[in-house]
Structures are given as structure tokens and as C-alpha cells.
C-alpha positions in Angstrom: 30.8 20.8 -64.1 31.8 20.8 -60.5 35.5 20.8 -61.4 35.0 23.4 -64.0 33.5 25.7 -61.2 36.2 24.8 -58.8 38.9 25.6 -61.4 37.2 29.0 -62.3 37.1 29.9 -58.5 40.7 28.9 -57.9 41.7 30.9 -61.0 39.8 34.0 -59.7 41.5 33.6 -56.3 44.8 33.3 -57.8 44.3 36.4 -60.1 43.1 38.3 -57.1 46.0 37.3 -55.0 48.4 38.4 -57.8 46.5 41.7 -58.1 46.9 42.4 -54.5 50.6 41.7 -54.5 51.0 44.2 -57.4 51.0 47.7 -56.5 52.0 50.8 -58.4 55.8 51.6 -58.1 55.1 55.2 -59.0 52.4 55.8 -56.4 54.5 53.7 -53.8 57.3 56.1 -54.3 54.8 59.1 -53.6 53.4 57.4 -50.6 56.8 56.4 -49.2 58.1 60.0 -49.7 54.9 61.3 -47.8 55.1 58.8 -44.9 58.4 57.2 -44.7 61.2 59.2 -45.9 61.3 61.3 -42.9 62.7 58.4 -40.8 64.0 56.0 -43.4 66.0 58.6 -45.5 69.2 60.8 -45.4 69.6 64.4 -44.9 72.5 66.8 -45.6 73.5 66.2 -42.0 73.5 62.3 -42.2 71.1 59.4 -42.1 67.7 60.0 -40.4 66.5 57.9 -37.3 65.3 54.9 -39.1 68.1 54.7 -41.4 70.7 55.4 -38.5 69.0 52.5 -36.5 69.4 50.2 -39.5 73.1 51.0 -40.0 73.8 50.1 -36.5 71.6 46.9 -36.7 73.3 45.7 -40.0 76.8 47.3 -39.5 77.1 47.7 -43.3 76.4 44.1 -44.3 72.9 45.3 -45.8 72.1 48.8 -47.0 70.6 50.8 -44.3 68.5 52.7 -46.7 65.2 50.8 -47.6 65.1 52.1 -51.0 68.4 50.5 -51.8 67.6 47.0 -50.5 67.0 44.1 -52.8 66.0 41.5 -50.1 62.7 43.0 -48.7 59.9 40.6 -48.6 56.4 41.9 -49.1 54.9 40.1 -46.0 57.8 41.5 -43.7 57.1 45.1 -44.9 53.2 44.4 -44.2 53.9 43.2 -40.6 56.5 45.9 -39.7 54.4 48.7 -41.0 51.1 47.4 -39.4 52.5 46.3 -36.0 55.7 48.6 -35.7 59.1 47.3 -34.8 61.5 48.6 -32.1 61.3 52.5 -32.5 59.0 52.4 -35.6 55.4 53.1 -34.6 52.4 51.3 -35.8 51.0 52.6 -39.0 47.1 52.4 -39.2 45.0 51.9 -42.1 43.7 55.5 -41.8 47.2 56.8 -42.3 48.3 54.4 -45.2 45.5 52.4 -46.5 46.0 48.8 -47.6 46.2 49.8 -51.2 48.8 52.5 -50.5 50.7 49.8 -48.5 50.8 47.5 -51.5 52.1 50.4 -53.5 54.8 51.1 -50.9 55.8 47.3 -51.0 55.8 47.5 -55.0 58.2 50.5 -54.6 60.6 48.9 -52.0 60.7 45.4 -53.8 61.1 46.8 -57.2 64.8 45.9 -57.3 64.5 42.5 -55.5 66.3 39.6 -57.0 63.8 37.4 -58.5 
């Protein structure tokens, strides 16, 4: 019986972890467009600051537009969003909730090679 309970609990933890990693791509696009696109997008005048910075950093080896990337890891996105990086500010949970962050992650990793 003890093994059955342990198996059940581990199964629940696995399902819960999988659910946390699976966000809504559609909502992720909407949240990305609300919070991120103003730095990580392009305008008629050229790349915006976040995109321009990534163009310099990667020198064309990797797409500067985050939406075109196929190599972004979920944990990397979480860390950068919550702690900031270089010129990117920290994004607090009162601005982008954990659920919304998971949706952004789902959106940005939708084209990853699996």
C-alpha cells in the first residue's frame, strides 16, 4: 500500500510539473505583445532596443527577434524575466504573473526543436 501511495503522489507531482510547463500559446502572444514587444520587436524605423541589443550580441548567428528563436529554454526565460539581464529590467509578479510567464514561455518556445 505504501508503494501505491508513493506512486500516486509521484504521478501527481509529474502531472503538476507538466501542467506548469504547459502554458497557453495564444495568451502568451497577447501577454508578450502587451509587455515585451516594445523592446523585443521591430518598428518601421528598425529594431527596438532589446532586439538591437541581441543583434549586436549574436552578430547574426542567432535571430535577434525572440519570436523567431527556436532554442530558448523555459528556465532561461524564467530567470531573465524575473531577475533581468543587462539592460532588461526585472519583471515582478505584480506585472506578469507566474501563469502569464508560463504563457509567454509557451509562446516563445512554440517553435523549439524537440
